[in-house]
N, CA, C and O of each residue as an XYZ file, in Angstrom:
220
protein
N       0.820     -1.194      0.000
C       0.000      0.000      0.000
C       0.863      1.256      0.000
O       0.487      2.271     -0.586
N       2.010      1.189      0.652
C       2.879      2.364      0.740
C       3.435      2.750     -0.621
O       3.762      3.915     -0.843
N       3.547      1.796     -1.534
C       4.074      2.110     -2.855
C       2.966      2.458     -3.846
O       3.232      3.032     -4.902
N       1.741      2.116     -3.512
C       0.617      2.418     -4.398
C       0.230      3.891     -4.291
O      -0.104      4.517     -5.297
N       0.272      4.443     -3.095
C      -0.160      5.826     -2.868
C       0.628      6.835     -3.710
O       0.010      7.690     -4.343
N       1.967      6.774     -3.747
C       2.694      7.743     -4.582
C       2.373      7.592     -6.072
O       2.309      8.585     -6.797
N       2.175      6.371     -6.521
C       1.832      6.159     -7.931
C       0.459      6.760     -8.233
O       0.271      7.401     -9.267
N      -0.494      6.550     -7.328
C      -1.823      7.133     -7.524
C      -1.773      8.657     -7.508
O      -2.483      9.314     -8.269
N      -0.941      9.211     -6.650
C      -0.810     10.674     -6.612
C      -0.187     11.210     -7.901
O      -0.609     12.253     -8.401
N       0.808     10.510     -8.441
C       1.396     10.932     -9.708
C       0.377     10.854    -10.844
O       0.326     11.736    -11.702
N      -0.424      9.807    -10.845
C      -1.466      9.684    -11.866
C      -2.486     10.810    -11.721
O      -2.910     11.402    -12.713
N      -2.880     11.104    -10.478
C      -3.827     12.181    -10.219
C      -3.278     13.524    -10.682
O      -4.001     14.328    -11.271
N      -1.991     13.765    -10.412
C      -1.379     15.013    -10.858
C      -1.315     15.080    -12.384
O      -1.550     16.140    -12.965
N      -1.002     13.966    -13.033
C      -0.967     13.937    -14.492
C      -2.337     14.173    -15.095
O      -2.471     14.914    -16.069
N      -3.355     13.548    -14.524
C      -4.715     13.771    -15.016
C      -5.137     15.219    -14.833
O      -5.826     15.783    -15.683
N      -4.723     15.819    -13.722
C      -5.073     17.215    -13.476
C      -4.410     18.137    -14.495
O      -4.979     19.162    -14.871
N      -3.206     17.774    -14.942
C      -2.555     18.583    -15.974
C      -3.304     18.486    -17.303
O      -3.376     19.464    -18.047
N      -3.855     17.323    -17.600
C      -4.597     17.148    -18.845
C      -5.971     17.817    -18.784
O      -6.365     18.528    -19.709
N      -6.684     17.584    -17.700
C      -8.013     18.164    -17.522
C      -8.185     18.495    -16.051
O      -8.226     17.585    -15.222
N      -8.286     19.768    -15.704
C      -8.428     20.148    -14.294
C      -9.602     19.433    -13.631
O     -10.648     19.222    -14.245
N      -9.408     19.065    -12.365
C     -10.391     18.280    -11.629
C     -11.635     19.083    -11.278
O     -12.714     18.509    -11.135
N     -11.508     20.398    -11.138
C     -12.661     21.234    -10.830
C     -13.002     21.305     -9.349
O     -14.016     21.893     -8.972
N     -12.173     20.718     -8.517
C     -12.393     20.802     -7.076
C     -12.007     22.192     -6.581
O     -11.224     22.881     -7.235
N     -12.546     22.618     -5.433
C     -12.153     23.925     -4.902
C     -10.633     24.014     -4.724
O     -10.030     23.170     -4.060
N     -10.033     25.018     -5.308
C      -8.588     25.191     -5.245
C      -7.838     24.471     -6.347
O      -6.627     24.649     -6.483
N      -8.523     23.665     -7.135
C      -7.888     22.922     -8.228
C      -8.617     23.193     -9.551
O      -8.946     22.260    -10.284
N      -8.861     24.444     -9.844
C      -9.625     24.799    -11.039
C      -8.732     24.996    -12.267
O      -9.191     24.831    -13.397
N      -7.453     25.350    -12.052
C      -6.547     25.598    -13.174
C      -5.522     24.487    -13.289
O      -5.238     23.797    -12.310
N      -4.971     24.310    -14.467
C      -3.955     23.280    -14.677
C      -2.704     23.546    -13.848
O      -2.027     22.614    -13.414
N      -2.403     24.814    -13.634
C      -1.188     25.155    -12.893
C      -1.309     24.866    -11.402
O      -0.345     25.073    -10.665
N      -2.459     24.394    -10.936
C      -2.657     24.085     -9.519
C      -2.273     22.647     -9.164
O      -2.544     22.204     -8.049
N      -1.649     21.911    -10.087
C      -1.318     20.506     -9.816
C      -0.342     20.364     -8.659
O      -0.324     19.321     -8.005
N       0.458     21.364     -8.392
C       1.438     21.294     -7.316
C       0.758     21.223     -5.943
O       1.359     20.742     -4.982
N      -0.480     21.693     -5.844
C      -1.189     21.658     -4.564
C      -1.464     20.220     -4.131
O      -1.525     19.934     -2.935
N      -1.631     19.320     -5.091
C      -1.833     17.906     -4.779
C      -0.586     17.354     -4.095
O      -0.684     16.621     -3.111
N       0.584     17.708     -4.619
C       1.838     17.231     -4.029
C       2.051     17.812     -2.631
O       2.502     17.103     -1.732
N       1.735     19.078     -2.441
C       1.895     19.701     -1.125
C       0.977     19.035     -0.104
O       1.392     18.780      1.026
N      -0.255     18.755     -0.490
C      -1.190     18.081      0.414
C      -0.695     16.676      0.759
O      -0.804     16.245      1.907
N      -0.156     15.967     -0.223
C       0.353     14.612      0.021
C       1.548     14.640      0.970
O       1.646     13.796      1.861
N       2.439     15.579      0.795
C       3.602     15.696      1.680
C       3.147     16.019      3.098
O       3.689     15.476      4.061
N       2.160     16.894      3.232
C       1.656     17.241      4.565
C       1.037     16.025      5.251
O       1.255     15.807      6.443
N       0.274     15.239      4.510
C      -0.342     14.039      5.086
C       0.735     13.040      5.501
O       0.628     12.421      6.559
N       1.772     12.877      4.677
C       2.857     11.953      5.020
C       3.598     12.412      6.281
O       3.958     11.591      7.125
N       3.825     13.726      6.407
C       4.512     14.249      7.589
C       3.682     14.019      8.851
O       4.225     13.642      9.890
N       2.384     14.241      8.768
C       1.511     14.010      9.922
C       1.519     12.539     10.304
O       1.558     12.197     11.486
N       1.483     11.670      9.300
C       1.506     10.233      9.561
C       2.792      9.822     10.267
O       2.750      9.057     11.230
N       3.922     10.316      9.804
C       5.208      9.982     10.416
C       5.275     10.507     11.845
O       5.760      9.818     12.742
N       4.790     11.720     12.055
C       4.810     12.284     13.408
C       3.915     11.486     14.354
O       4.283     11.260     15.507
N       2.761     11.064     13.887
C       1.859     10.272     14.732
C       2.455      8.893     15.031
O       2.318      8.391     16.147
N       3.107      8.284     14.055
C       3.726      6.990     14.280
C       4.880      7.101     15.263
O       5.051      6.231     16.117
N       5.667      8.152     15.153
C       6.786      8.336     16.078
C       6.283      8.629     17.488
O       6.893      8.213     18.473
N       5.181      9.338     17.572
C       4.637      9.698     18.891
C       4.020      8.493     19.582
O       4.144      8.352     20.798
N       3.360      7.626     18.834
C       2.686      6.476     19.444
C       3.608      5.279     19.590
O       3.297      4.365     20.354
N       4.728      5.253     18.887
C       5.687      4.185     19.033
C       5.473      3.000     18.105
O       6.076      1.948     18.318
N       4.638      3.134     17.087
C       4.398      2.023     16.165
C       5.437      1.972     15.107
O       5.394      1.098     14.241
């Protein structure tokens, strides 16, 4: 699962470059970088929670 998520995010970013998704904040093609920023933020939160709980 850990290797599927980055591939899905890359596909999502590529699709957004071809045709914008139309979601709030993702209306233009140049907004594809916001998907990557959101993914990095989620990964950082996950790592911090895992380190805090000891898993």
